[in-house]
DSSP file (Angstrom, degrees, kcal/mol; ACC not computed):
  #  RESIDUE AA STRUCTURE BP1 BP2  ACC     N-H-->O    O-->H-N    N-H-->O    O-->H-N    TCO  KAPPA ALPHA  PHI   PSI    X-CA   Y-CA   Z-CA
    1    1 A M              0   0    0      0, 0.0     2,-0.2     0, 0.0   161,-0.1   0.000 360.0 360.0 360.0 134.9   23.0  -81.7  -14.9
    2    2 A L        -     0   0    0    160,-0.7     2,-0.1     1,-0.1    75,-0.1  -0.502 360.0-116.0 -80.1 149.0   23.9  -78.4  -13.2
    3    3 A D     >  -     0   0    0     -2,-0.2     4,-2.0     1,-0.1     5,-0.2  -0.372  32.5-102.4 -78.0 167.9   24.1  -78.1   -9.5
    4    4 A T  H  > S+     0   0    0      1,-0.2     4,-2.4     2,-0.2     5,-0.2   0.873 119.4  54.0 -60.5 -41.5   21.7  -75.9   -7.6
    5    5 A A  H  > S+     0   0    0      1,-0.2     4,-2.3     2,-0.2    -1,-0.2   0.910 108.8  49.0 -61.8 -42.7   24.2  -73.1   -7.0
    6    6 A A  H  > S+     0   0    0      1,-0.2     4,-2.4     2,-0.2    -1,-0.2   0.899 111.5  49.6 -64.7 -40.6   24.9  -72.9  -10.8
    7    7 A L  H  X S+     0   0    0     -4,-2.0     4,-2.6     2,-0.2    -1,-0.2   0.886 110.0  51.2 -65.3 -38.1   21.2  -72.8  -11.6
    8    8 A I  H  X S+     0   0    0     -4,-2.4     4,-2.7     2,-0.2    -2,-0.2   0.922 110.8  47.9 -65.0 -43.6   20.7  -70.1   -9.0
    9    9 A V  H  X S+     0   0    0     -4,-2.3     4,-2.6     2,-0.2    -2,-0.2   0.923 113.6  47.7 -63.1 -43.8   23.5  -67.9  -10.5
   10   10 A L  H  X S+     0   0    0     -4,-2.4     4,-2.3     2,-0.2    -2,-0.2   0.902 112.4  49.3 -63.9 -41.0   22.1  -68.5  -14.0
   11   11 A A  H  X S+     0   0    0     -4,-2.6     4,-2.6     2,-0.2    -2,-0.2   0.907 111.9  48.2 -65.2 -41.7   18.6  -67.6  -12.9
   12   12 A L  H  X S+     0   0    0     -4,-2.7     4,-2.9     2,-0.2     5,-0.3   0.908 111.1  50.6 -64.8 -41.4   19.8  -64.4  -11.2
   13   13 A A  H  X S+     0   0    0     -4,-2.6     4,-2.3    56,-0.2     5,-0.2   0.920 112.6  47.4 -60.5 -43.1   21.8  -63.4  -14.3
   14   14 A T  H  X S+     0   0    0     -4,-2.3     4,-2.3     2,-0.2    -2,-0.2   0.926 113.3  47.7 -64.0 -45.5   18.7  -64.0  -16.4
   15   15 A F  H  X S+     0   0    0     -4,-2.6     4,-2.3     2,-0.2    -2,-0.2   0.946 114.8  43.7 -62.2 -51.3   16.5  -62.0  -14.0
   16   16 A L  H  X S+     0   0    0     -4,-2.9     4,-2.5     1,-0.2    -1,-0.2   0.887 113.8  50.8 -65.6 -38.5   18.8  -59.0  -13.7
   17   17 A T  H  X S+     0   0    0     -4,-2.3     4,-2.6    -5,-0.3   135,-0.2   0.902 110.4  50.4 -65.4 -39.4   19.5  -58.9  -17.4
   18   18 A G  H  X S+     0   0    0     -4,-2.3     4,-2.1    -5,-0.2    -2,-0.2   0.897 110.1  49.7 -63.6 -40.8   15.8  -59.0  -18.1
   19   19 A L  H  X S+     0   0    0     -4,-2.3     4,-1.6     2,-0.2    -2,-0.2   0.925 111.5  48.9 -62.7 -44.1   15.2  -56.1  -15.6
   20   20 A S  H  X S+     0   0    0     -4,-2.5     4,-1.7     1,-0.2     3,-0.3   0.927 111.0  49.4 -62.3 -45.6   18.0  -54.1  -17.3
   21   21 A A  H  X S+     0   0    0     -4,-2.6     4,-2.5   127,-0.2    -1,-0.2   0.876 107.1  57.5 -60.1 -37.1   16.5  -54.8  -20.8
   22   22 A G  H  X S+     0   0    0     -4,-2.1     4,-2.6     2,-0.2    -1,-0.2   0.850 102.0  53.9 -63.6 -35.6   13.1  -53.7  -19.4
   23   23 A V  H  X S+     0   0    0     -4,-1.6     4,-1.9    -3,-0.3    -1,-0.2   0.952 111.7  44.1 -63.1 -48.4   14.5  -50.3  -18.4
   24   24 A F  H  X S+     0   0    0     -4,-1.7     4,-2.0     1,-0.2    -2,-0.2   0.894 113.7  51.4 -64.0 -39.1   15.8  -49.7  -21.9
   25   25 A F  H  X S+     0   0    0     -4,-2.5     4,-2.5     2,-0.2    -1,-0.2   0.909 106.7  53.9 -62.9 -42.8   12.5  -51.0  -23.4
   26   26 A A  H  X>S+     0   0    0     -4,-2.6     5,-1.5     1,-0.2     4,-1.2   0.893 108.3  49.6 -61.1 -40.0   10.5  -48.7  -21.1
   27   27 A Y  I  <>S+     0   0    0     -4,-1.9     5,-2.3     3,-0.2     6,-0.5   0.934 112.3  49.0 -60.8 -44.9   12.5  -45.7  -22.4
   28   28 A S  I  <5S+     0   0    0     -4,-2.0    -2,-0.2     1,-0.2    -1,-0.2   0.886 120.2  32.9 -64.2 -40.5   11.9  -46.8  -26.0
   29   29 A C  I  <5S+     0   0    0     -4,-2.5    -1,-0.2    -5,-0.1    -2,-0.2   0.418 136.8   4.7-104.7   3.4    8.2  -47.3  -25.8
   30   30 A S  I  X5S+     0   0    0     -4,-1.2     4,-2.6    -3,-0.4     5,-0.2   0.435 118.4  49.9-144.5 -61.2    7.1  -44.7  -23.3
   31   31 A V  I  ><S+     0   0    0     -5,-1.5     4,-2.3     1,-0.2    -4,-0.2   0.941 117.7  38.4 -58.5 -54.1    9.6  -42.1  -21.8
   32   32 A M  H  ><S+     0   0    0     -5,-2.3     4,-1.4     1,-0.2    -1,-0.2   0.834 115.0  54.9 -70.5 -30.8   11.1  -40.9  -25.1
   33   33 A L  H  4 S+     0   0    0     -6,-0.5     4,-0.3     2,-0.2    -1,-0.2   0.904 111.1  45.4 -65.6 -40.2    7.7  -41.1  -26.9
   34   34 A A  H >< S+     0   0    0     -4,-2.6     3,-1.0     1,-0.2    -2,-0.2   0.897 112.9  50.2 -69.0 -39.7    6.2  -38.8  -24.2
   35   35 A L  H >< S+     0   0    0     -4,-2.3     3,-1.5    -5,-0.2    -1,-0.2   0.734  92.2  75.1 -73.7 -21.2    9.1  -36.4  -24.2
   36   36 A R  T 3< S+     0   0    0     -4,-1.4    -1,-0.2     1,-0.3    -2,-0.1   0.712  96.4  51.0 -65.6 -15.7    9.2  -35.9  -28.0
   37   37 A T  T <  S+     0   0    0     -3,-1.0    -1,-0.3    -4,-0.3    -2,-0.2   0.475  92.6  91.8 -98.8  -2.7    6.1  -33.8  -27.7
   38   38 A V  S <  S-     0   0    0     -3,-1.5     5,-0.0    -4,-0.2    -3,-0.0  -0.566  85.6 -92.4 -93.7 157.5    7.3  -31.4  -25.1
   39   39 A P     >  -     0   0    0      0, 0.0     4,-2.7     0, 0.0     3,-0.3  -0.214  40.5-106.3 -61.3 157.4    9.1  -28.0  -25.6
   40   40 A D  H  > S+     0   0    0      1,-0.2     4,-2.7     2,-0.2     5,-0.3   0.871 118.0  55.2 -54.0 -44.0   12.9  -28.1  -25.7
   41   41 A R  H  > S+     0   0    0      1,-0.2     4,-2.2     2,-0.2    -1,-0.2   0.914 112.3  42.3 -58.9 -45.4   13.3  -26.5  -22.2
   42   42 A I  H  > S+     0   0    0     -3,-0.3     4,-3.0     2,-0.2     5,-0.3   0.911 112.4  54.6 -69.6 -42.3   11.1  -29.2  -20.6
   43   43 A F  H  X S+     0   0    0     -4,-2.7     4,-2.7     1,-0.2     5,-0.2   0.947 112.1  43.4 -54.9 -51.2   12.8  -32.0  -22.6
   44   44 A I  H  X S+     0   0    0     -4,-2.7     4,-2.4     1,-0.2    -1,-0.2   0.923 114.8  49.1 -64.6 -44.7   16.3  -30.9  -21.4
   45   45 A D  H  X S+     0   0    0     -4,-2.2     4,-2.0    -5,-0.3    -1,-0.2   0.932 114.5  44.8 -60.4 -46.9   15.2  -30.3  -17.8
   46   46 A V  H  X S+     0   0    0     -4,-3.0     4,-2.8     2,-0.2     5,-0.2   0.925 113.2  49.4 -66.4 -45.2   13.4  -33.7  -17.6
   47   47 A M  H  X S+     0   0    0     -4,-2.7     4,-2.9    -5,-0.3    -1,-0.2   0.897 110.4  51.5 -63.4 -38.7   16.3  -35.7  -19.3
   48   48 A Q  H  X S+     0   0    0     -4,-2.4     4,-1.7    -5,-0.2    -1,-0.2   0.920 111.9  46.9 -61.8 -42.3   18.8  -34.0  -16.9
   49   49 A R  H  X S+     0   0    0     -4,-2.0     4,-2.6    -5,-0.2    -2,-0.2   0.915 113.9  47.3 -65.6 -43.0   16.7  -35.0  -13.9
   50   50 A I  H  X S+     0   0    0     -4,-2.8     4,-2.5     1,-0.2    -2,-0.2   0.934 110.2  52.5 -63.0 -46.0   16.2  -38.6  -15.2
   51   51 A N  H  < S+     0   0    0     -4,-2.9     4,-0.4     1,-0.2    -1,-0.2   0.832 114.2  43.3 -62.1 -32.5   20.0  -38.9  -16.0
   52   52 A N  H >< S+     0   0    0     -4,-1.7     3,-0.6    -5,-0.2    -1,-0.2   0.885 114.2  49.8 -76.9 -39.9   20.8  -37.9  -12.4
   53   53 A A  H 3< S+     0   0    0     -4,-2.6    -2,-0.2     1,-0.2    -3,-0.2   0.833 101.7  61.3 -69.1 -32.8   18.1  -40.0  -10.8
   54   54 A I  T 3< S+     0   0    0     -4,-2.5     2,-2.0     1,-0.2    -1,-0.2   0.705  81.5  85.5 -72.9 -17.3   19.0  -43.2  -12.6
   55   55 A V    <   +     0   0    0     -3,-0.6    -1,-0.2    -4,-0.4    -4,-0.0  -0.588  69.6 120.4 -82.8  80.9   22.5  -43.2  -11.1
   56   56 A N  S  > S-     0   0    0     -2,-2.0     4,-2.7     1,-0.1     5,-0.3  -0.933  78.2-103.0-141.1 161.0   21.3  -45.0   -7.9
   57   57 A P  H  > S+     0   0    0      0, 0.0     4,-2.2     0, 0.0     5,-0.2   0.835 115.6  55.3 -58.6 -35.0   22.1  -48.2   -6.1
   58   58 A W  H  > S+     0   0    0      2,-0.2     4,-1.4     1,-0.2     5,-0.1   0.973 115.2  35.7 -63.4 -54.5   19.0  -50.0   -7.3
   59   59 A F  H  > S+     0   0    0      1,-0.2     4,-3.3     2,-0.2     3,-0.3   0.939 118.4  50.7 -66.0 -45.6   19.6  -49.4  -11.0
   60   60 A L  H  X>S+     0   0    0     -4,-2.7     4,-2.5     1,-0.2     5,-0.8   0.866 107.1  53.9 -63.9 -35.3   23.3  -49.7  -10.9
   61   61 A S  H  X5S+     0   0    0     -4,-2.2     4,-0.7    -5,-0.3    -1,-0.2   0.865 115.6  40.9 -66.5 -33.4   23.2  -53.1   -9.0
   62   62 A V  H  X5S+     0   0    0     -4,-1.4     4,-1.4    -3,-0.3    -2,-0.2   0.953 120.4  41.5 -75.0 -52.4   20.9  -54.4  -11.7
   63   63 A Y  H  X5S+     0   0    0     -4,-3.3     4,-0.5     1,-0.2    -3,-0.2   0.937 128.1  29.3 -64.2 -50.0   22.7  -52.9  -14.7
   64   64 A I  H ><5S+     0   0    0     -4,-2.5     3,-0.7    -5,-0.3    -3,-0.2   0.863 115.7  60.9 -79.9 -36.4   26.3  -53.6  -13.6
   65   65 A G  H 3X<S+     0   0    0     -5,-0.8     4,-1.4    -4,-0.7    -1,-0.2   0.754  92.9  67.0 -63.8 -24.8   25.4  -56.7  -11.5
   66   66 A S  H 3X S+     0   0    0     -4,-1.4     4,-2.3     1,-0.2    -1,-0.2   0.916  93.9  58.7 -60.5 -43.6   24.2  -58.5  -14.6
   67   67 A A  H <X S+     0   0    0     -3,-0.7     4,-2.4    -4,-0.5    -1,-0.2   0.928 106.6  42.4 -59.5 -53.9   27.6  -58.7  -16.2
   68   68 A P  H  > S+     0   0    0      0, 0.0     4,-2.6     0, 0.0    -1,-0.2   0.866 113.5  54.1 -65.1 -31.3   29.5  -60.6  -13.5
   69   69 A L  H  X S+     0   0    0     -4,-1.4     4,-2.2     2,-0.2    -2,-0.2   0.889 109.1  48.2 -67.8 -36.3   26.6  -63.0  -13.0
   70   70 A I  H  X S+     0   0    0     -4,-2.3     4,-2.7     2,-0.2    -1,-0.2   0.926 111.4  50.7 -66.0 -43.4   26.6  -63.8  -16.7
   71   71 A V  H  X S+     0   0    0     -4,-2.4     4,-2.4     1,-0.2    -2,-0.2   0.937 112.1  46.4 -58.8 -47.5   30.4  -64.3  -16.7
   72   72 A V  H  X S+     0   0    0     -4,-2.6     4,-2.9     1,-0.2     5,-0.2   0.897 111.6  52.8 -63.0 -39.9   30.1  -66.7  -13.7
   73   73 A S  H  X S+     0   0    0     -4,-2.2     4,-2.8     2,-0.2     5,-0.3   0.930 108.5  49.3 -61.2 -45.4   27.2  -68.5  -15.4
   74   74 A V  H  X S+     0   0    0     -4,-2.7     4,-2.7     1,-0.2     5,-0.2   0.937 113.5  47.1 -58.7 -46.7   29.3  -69.0  -18.6
   75   75 A A  H  X S+     0   0    0     -4,-2.4     4,-2.7     2,-0.2     5,-0.2   0.938 113.5  46.7 -62.4 -47.5   32.1  -70.4  -16.5
   76   76 A L  H  X S+     0   0    0     -4,-2.9     4,-1.3     1,-0.2    -1,-0.2   0.899 114.9  47.2 -63.2 -40.2   29.9  -72.7  -14.4
   77   77 A L  H  X>S+     0   0    0     -4,-2.8     5,-1.5    -5,-0.2     4,-0.6   0.912 113.0  48.5 -67.4 -41.5   28.2  -74.0  -17.5
   78   78 A A  H ><5S+     0   0    0     -4,-2.7     3,-0.9    -5,-0.3    -2,-0.2   0.920 113.0  47.3 -64.5 -43.6   31.4  -74.5  -19.4
   79   79 A F  H 3<5S+     0   0    0     -4,-2.7    -1,-0.2     1,-0.2    -2,-0.2   0.741 106.5  58.5 -71.5 -21.7   33.0  -76.4  -16.5
   80   80 A S  H 3<5S-     0   0    0     -4,-1.3    -1,-0.2    -5,-0.2    -2,-0.2   0.603 111.1-121.1 -82.4 -10.2   29.9  -78.5  -16.1
   81   81 A G  T <<5 +     0   0    0     -3,-0.9     2,-1.2    -4,-0.6    -3,-0.2   0.637  66.8 138.9  82.2  13.8   30.2  -79.8  -19.6
   82   82 A T     >< -     0   0    0     -5,-1.5     4,-2.1     1,-0.2    -1,-0.2  -0.734  27.3-179.6 -93.3  90.9   26.8  -78.5  -20.7
   83   83 A A  H  > S+     0   0    0     -2,-1.2     4,-2.7     2,-0.2     5,-0.2   0.903  71.8  52.3 -62.8 -47.3   27.8  -77.2  -24.1
   84   84 A G  H  > S+     0   0    0      1,-0.2     4,-2.3     2,-0.2    -1,-0.2   0.949 114.2  41.2 -58.1 -53.8   24.3  -75.9  -25.3
   85   85 A P  H  > S+     0   0    0      0, 0.0     4,-2.6     0, 0.0    -1,-0.2   0.877 114.2  54.1 -62.2 -36.1   23.6  -73.8  -22.2
   86   86 A A  H  X S+     0   0    0     -4,-2.1     4,-2.3    -9,-0.3    -2,-0.2   0.904 109.6  47.2 -64.9 -40.8   27.3  -72.6  -22.1
   87   87 A V  H  X S+     0   0    0     -4,-2.7     4,-2.4     2,-0.2    -1,-0.2   0.924 112.7  49.2 -65.9 -43.9   27.0  -71.4  -25.8
   88   88 A A  H  X S+     0   0    0     -4,-2.3     4,-2.0    -5,-0.2    -2,-0.2   0.915 113.7  45.9 -62.3 -42.7   23.7  -69.7  -25.1
   89   89 A A  H  X S+     0   0    0     -4,-2.6     4,-2.3     2,-0.2    -1,-0.2   0.868 110.5  54.3 -68.5 -35.9   25.1  -68.0  -22.0
   90   90 A G  H  X S+     0   0    0     -4,-2.3     4,-2.1     2,-0.2    -2,-0.2   0.902 108.1  49.2 -62.7 -40.5   28.3  -67.0  -23.9
   91   91 A L  H  X S+     0   0    0     -4,-2.4     4,-2.6     2,-0.2    -2,-0.2   0.909 109.3  52.7 -63.2 -42.1   26.1  -65.4  -26.6
   92   92 A A  H  X S+     0   0    0     -4,-2.0     4,-3.0     1,-0.2     5,-0.3   0.901 107.4  52.3 -59.5 -41.0   24.3  -63.6  -23.8
   93   93 A L  H  X S+     0   0    0     -4,-2.3     4,-2.5     2,-0.2    -1,-0.2   0.924 110.1  47.6 -62.3 -44.4   27.6  -62.3  -22.5
   94   94 A L  H  X S+     0   0    0     -4,-2.1     4,-1.8     2,-0.2    -2,-0.2   0.919 114.8  46.3 -61.9 -44.5   28.6  -61.0  -25.9
   95   95 A L  H  X S+     0   0    0     -4,-2.6     4,-2.0     2,-0.2    -2,-0.2   0.902 114.1  46.6 -66.5 -41.7   25.2  -59.3  -26.3
   96   96 A Y  H  X S+     0   0    0     -4,-3.0     4,-2.4     2,-0.2    -2,-0.2   0.876 109.6  53.9 -71.5 -35.1   25.2  -57.8  -22.9
   97   97 A A  H  X S+     0   0    0     -4,-2.5     4,-2.4    -5,-0.3    -1,-0.2   0.889 108.0  51.6 -62.0 -37.8   28.8  -56.6  -23.3
   98   98 A T  H  X S+     0   0    0     -4,-1.8     4,-2.6     2,-0.2    -2,-0.2   0.907 107.8  52.3 -63.6 -41.6   27.6  -54.9  -26.5
   99   99 A T  H  X S+     0   0    0     -4,-2.0     4,-2.3     1,-0.2    -2,-0.2   0.930 112.1  45.1 -57.1 -47.4   24.8  -53.2  -24.5
  100  100 A M  H  X S+     0   0    0     -4,-2.4     4,-2.6     2,-0.2    -2,-0.2   0.863 111.3  53.1 -68.2 -35.8   27.2  -51.9  -21.9
  101  101 A L  H  X S+     0   0    0     -4,-2.4     4,-2.6     2,-0.2     5,-0.3   0.931 110.0  47.5 -64.4 -46.0   29.6  -50.7  -24.7
  102  102 A I  H  X>S+     0   0    0     -4,-2.6     4,-2.4     2,-0.2     5,-1.3   0.926 113.2  49.2 -60.1 -45.2   26.9  -48.8  -26.4
  103  103 A T  I  <>S+     0   0    0     -4,-2.3     5,-3.0    -5,-0.2    -2,-0.2   0.933 116.5  41.4 -60.3 -46.7   25.8  -47.2  -23.1
  104  104 A G  I  <5S+     0   0    0     -4,-2.6    -1,-0.2     1,-0.2    -2,-0.2   0.809 122.5  37.9 -73.4 -31.1   29.3  -46.3  -22.2
  105  105 A R  I  <5S+     0   0    0     -4,-2.6    -2,-0.2    -5,-0.2    -1,-0.2   0.716 134.3   9.9 -95.2 -21.9   30.4  -45.0  -25.6
  106  106 A V  I  X5S+     0   0    0     -4,-2.4     4,-2.1    -5,-0.3    -3,-0.2   0.729 124.2  41.6-121.8 -62.8   27.2  -43.3  -26.8
  107  107 A N  I  ><S+     0   0    0     -5,-1.3     4,-2.3     1,-0.2    -3,-0.2   0.912 115.6  46.3 -66.5 -45.9   24.4  -42.8  -24.3
  108  108 A I  H  ><S+     0   0    0     -5,-3.0     4,-2.6    -6,-0.2    -1,-0.2   0.943 112.7  49.6 -65.0 -46.3   26.4  -41.7  -21.3
  109  109 A P  H  > S+     0   0    0      0, 0.0     4,-2.3     0, 0.0    -1,-0.2   0.898 111.6  50.0 -59.4 -36.8   28.6  -39.3  -23.2
  110  110 A L  H  X S+     0   0    0     -4,-2.1     4,-2.5     2,-0.2    -2,-0.2   0.903 109.7  51.3 -64.8 -39.5   25.4  -37.8  -24.7
  111  111 A N  H  X S+     0   0    0     -4,-2.3     4,-1.9     2,-0.2    -1,-0.2   0.913 109.7  49.9 -61.4 -42.5   23.9  -37.5  -21.2
  112  112 A V  H  X S+     0   0    0     -4,-2.6     4,-0.8     2,-0.2    -2,-0.2   0.916 111.2  48.7 -63.9 -43.1   27.0  -35.7  -20.0
  113  113 A E  H >< S+     0   0    0     -4,-2.3     3,-0.9     1,-0.2     4,-0.4   0.915 110.9  50.4 -61.7 -42.5   26.9  -33.3  -22.9
  114  114 A L  H >< S+     0   0    0     -4,-2.5     3,-1.5     1,-0.2    -1,-0.2   0.836  99.7  65.4 -66.0 -31.5   23.2  -32.6  -22.2
  115  115 A E  H 3< S+     0   0    0     -4,-1.9    -1,-0.2     1,-0.3    -2,-0.2   0.810  95.6  58.9 -59.8 -29.5   24.0  -32.0  -18.5
  116  116 A A  T << S+     0   0    0     -3,-0.9    -1,-0.3    -4,-0.8    -2,-0.2   0.673  84.8 100.0 -75.0 -16.5   25.9  -28.9  -19.6
  117  117 A A  S <  S-     0   0    0     -3,-1.5     9,-0.0    -4,-0.4     3,-0.0  -0.471  70.6-138.0 -72.0 141.5   22.9  -27.4  -21.3
  118  118 A D    >   -     0   0    0     -2,-0.2     3,-2.8     1,-0.1    -2,-0.1  -0.893   0.7-150.7-102.4 114.4   21.1  -24.8  -19.3
  119  119 A P  T 3  S+     0   0    0      0, 0.0    -1,-0.1     0, 0.0   -74,-0.1   0.704  99.5  56.9 -57.5 -17.6   17.3  -25.1  -19.4
  120  120 A D  T 3  S+     0   0    0     -3,-0.0     3,-0.1   -79,-0.0   -79,-0.0   0.343  85.4 112.5 -93.7   6.5   17.1  -21.3  -18.9
  121  121 A D  S <  S-     0   0    0     -3,-2.8   -80,-0.0     1,-0.1    -4,-0.0  -0.148  81.2 -75.6 -70.5 172.4   19.2  -20.7  -22.0
  122  122 A N     >  -     0   0    0      1,-0.1     4,-2.1     4,-0.0     3,-0.4  -0.264  45.9-104.9 -70.6 161.5   17.8  -19.0  -25.1
  123  123 A A  H  > S+     0   0    0      1,-0.2     4,-2.6     2,-0.2     5,-0.2   0.829 117.2  54.4 -57.9 -38.5   15.5  -21.0  -27.4
  124  124 A E  H  > S+     0   0    0      2,-0.2     4,-2.3     1,-0.2    -1,-0.2   0.906 109.0  47.3 -66.7 -41.2   18.2  -21.5  -30.1
  125  125 A H  H  > S+     0   0    0     -3,-0.4     4,-2.7     2,-0.2    -2,-0.2   0.909 113.6  48.9 -64.7 -41.5   20.7  -23.0  -27.8
  126  126 A L  H  X S+     0   0    0     -4,-2.1     4,-2.5     2,-0.2     5,-0.2   0.926 111.2  49.1 -63.5 -44.7   18.0  -25.3  -26.3
  127  127 A R  H  X S+     0   0    0     -4,-2.6     4,-2.5     1,-0.2    -1,-0.2   0.910 113.1  48.0 -60.5 -42.9   16.9  -26.4  -29.8
  128  128 A S  H  X S+     0   0    0     -4,-2.3     4,-1.9     2,-0.2    -2,-0.2   0.913 111.3  49.4 -65.5 -44.4   20.5  -27.1  -30.8
  129  129 A A  H  X S+     0   0    0     -4,-2.7     4,-1.7     1,-0.2    -2,-0.2   0.911 114.5  45.3 -62.0 -43.0   21.3  -29.1  -27.6
  130  130 A R  H  X S+     0   0    0     -4,-2.5     4,-2.7     1,-0.2    -2,-0.2   0.917 110.5  53.1 -67.3 -43.3   18.2  -31.2  -28.1
  131  131 A A  H  < S+     0   0    0     -4,-2.5     5,-0.2     1,-0.2    -1,-0.2   0.840 111.5  47.2 -62.6 -33.1   18.8  -31.7  -31.8
  132  132 A H  H  < S+     0   0    0     -4,-1.9     4,-0.3    -5,-0.2    -1,-0.2   0.867 123.1  33.4 -73.0 -36.6   22.3  -33.0  -31.0
  133  133 A F  H  X S+     0   0    0     -4,-1.7     4,-2.6    -5,-0.2     5,-0.3   0.954 108.0  57.2 -85.2 -56.8   21.1  -35.3  -28.2
  134  134 A E  H  X S+     0   0    0     -4,-2.7     4,-2.6     1,-0.2     5,-0.3   0.863 104.4  42.9 -59.2 -54.7   17.7  -36.7  -29.0
  135  135 A P  H  > S+     0   0    0      0, 0.0     4,-2.3     0, 0.0    -1,-0.2   0.916 119.9  42.3 -62.8 -41.7   17.9  -38.5  -32.3
  136  136 A R  H  > S+     0   0    0     -4,-0.3     4,-2.5    -5,-0.2     5,-0.3   0.914 114.8  50.3 -70.7 -41.7   21.2  -40.2  -31.6
  137  137 A W  H  X S+     0   0    0     -4,-2.6     4,-2.1     1,-0.2    -1,-0.2   0.930 113.8  45.6 -61.4 -45.0   20.3  -41.1  -28.0
  138  138 A I  H  X S+     0   0    0     -4,-2.6     4,-2.2    -5,-0.3    -2,-0.2   0.928 111.8  51.7 -64.0 -45.6   17.0  -42.6  -29.2
  139  139 A R  H  X S+     0   0    0     -4,-2.3     4,-1.5    -5,-0.3    -2,-0.2   0.931 115.0  41.2 -57.9 -48.3   18.7  -44.5  -32.0
  140  140 A F  H  X S+     0   0    0     -4,-2.5     4,-2.6     1,-0.2    -1,-0.2   0.792 109.6  58.6 -75.7 -26.2   21.3  -46.1  -29.8
  141  141 A N  H  X S+     0   0    0     -4,-2.1     4,-2.1    -5,-0.3    -1,-0.2   0.891 105.3  51.5 -65.1 -37.5   18.8  -46.7  -27.0
  142  142 A L  H  X S+     0   0    0     -4,-2.2     4,-2.1     2,-0.2    -2,-0.2   0.905 110.4  48.6 -63.4 -40.3   16.9  -48.8  -29.5
  143  143 A V  H  X S+     0   0    0     -4,-1.5     4,-2.5     2,-0.2    -2,-0.2   0.937 113.2  45.7 -65.9 -46.0   20.0  -50.8  -30.4
  144  144 A R  H  X S+     0   0    0     -4,-2.6     4,-2.4     1,-0.2     5,-0.2   0.816 109.5  56.3 -70.3 -26.7   20.9  -51.4  -26.7
  145  145 A T  H  X S+     0   0    0     -4,-2.1     4,-2.6    -5,-0.2     5,-0.2   0.939 109.7  46.3 -63.1 -45.5   17.3  -52.4  -26.0
  146  146 A A  H  X S+     0   0    0     -4,-2.1     4,-2.4     2,-0.2    -2,-0.2   0.920 114.7  45.9 -63.1 -44.5   17.6  -55.0  -28.8
  147  147 A T  H  X S+     0   0    0     -4,-2.5     4,-2.1     2,-0.2    -1,-0.2   0.896 114.5  47.4 -69.2 -38.0   21.0  -56.3  -27.5
  148  148 A A  H  X S+     0   0    0     -4,-2.4     4,-2.3     2,-0.2  -127,-0.2   0.912 113.7  47.6 -68.5 -41.3   19.8  -56.4  -23.9
  149  149 A C  H  X S+     0   0    0     -4,-2.6     4,-2.4    -5,-0.2    -2,-0.2   0.903 112.3  49.9 -64.9 -40.2   16.6  -58.2  -24.8
  150  150 A A  H  X S+     0   0    0     -4,-2.4     4,-2.5    -5,-0.2    -1,-0.2   0.881 109.2  52.3 -65.7 -37.2   18.5  -60.6  -26.9
  151  151 A A  H  X S+     0   0    0     -4,-2.1     4,-2.1     2,-0.2    -2,-0.2   0.929 110.3  47.8 -62.7 -44.7   20.9  -61.3  -24.0
  152  152 A A  H  X S+     0   0    0     -4,-2.3     4,-2.1  -135,-0.2    -2,-0.2   0.901 111.9  50.2 -62.6 -40.6   18.0  -62.0  -21.7
  153  153 A A  H  X S+     0   0    0     -4,-2.4     4,-2.3     2,-0.2    -2,-0.2   0.901 108.9  51.7 -64.3 -40.6   16.5  -64.3  -24.3
  154  154 A A  H  X S+     0   0    0     -4,-2.5     4,-2.3     1,-0.2    -1,-0.2   0.879 109.7  49.8 -64.5 -37.0   19.8  -66.1  -24.7
  155  155 A L  H  X S+     0   0    0     -4,-2.1     4,-2.5     2,-0.2    -1,-0.2   0.872 107.9  53.4 -68.8 -36.2   19.9  -66.6  -20.9
  156  156 A C  H  X S+     0   0    0     -4,-2.1     4,-2.6     2,-0.2    -2,-0.2   0.916 109.4  49.4 -60.9 -42.2   16.4  -67.9  -20.9
  157  157 A L  H  X S+     0   0    0     -4,-2.3     4,-2.5     2,-0.2    -2,-0.2   0.917 108.5  52.4 -62.6 -42.8   17.5  -70.4  -23.6
  158  158 A A  H  X S+     0   0    0     -4,-2.3     4,-1.5     1,-0.2    -2,-0.2   0.916 110.8  48.1 -58.9 -42.9   20.5  -71.4  -21.4
  159  159 A L  H  < S+     0   0    0     -4,-2.5    -2,-0.2     1,-0.2    -1,-0.2   0.918 111.3  49.8 -62.6 -43.5   18.1  -72.0  -18.5
  160  160 A A  H  < S+     0   0    0     -4,-2.6    -2,-0.2     1,-0.2    -1,-0.2   0.870 114.7  44.2 -64.1 -36.0   15.8  -74.1  -20.7
  161  161 A L  H  <        0   0    0     -4,-2.5    -1,-0.2     1,-0.2    -2,-0.2   0.712 360.0 360.0 -81.6 -20.5   18.7  -76.2  -21.9
  162  162 A A     <        0   0    0     -4,-1.5  -160,-0.7    -5,-0.2    -1,-0.2   0.494 360.0 360.0 -73.4 360.0   20.3  -76.6  -18.5
């Protein structure tokens, strides 16, 4: 049986990971769907604004804060001798690390490239910038949505088994 502190850490890890997965899910099923119908100039302007706005303490504390809480959860579960929950939390750590790796290696660099685009540029440059950004960003956002949701599910399983 886990002590109360370990359960609280695991619950917080689960909660924050679920919130983070929800952000990626919301992009997949609403934001990007809405933006696919707008002209290139508006798409680039809106994505630049979103990419700047999301770098805030609320989102970053959830997105980055999930990782150390998962690590601490894995350690506490492993040291408590609860193998099933420890394995589930370990799987969550692997999945969430994959989420962060995708974000850092694909989505953020694409955001940085898009930031260089000028919404007042000519139509061909805008079309080219969007064509380079949109399909790859969406594809990898879907992958990180899946890995983040799977991480949250694995943490739910760890909680259920604890």
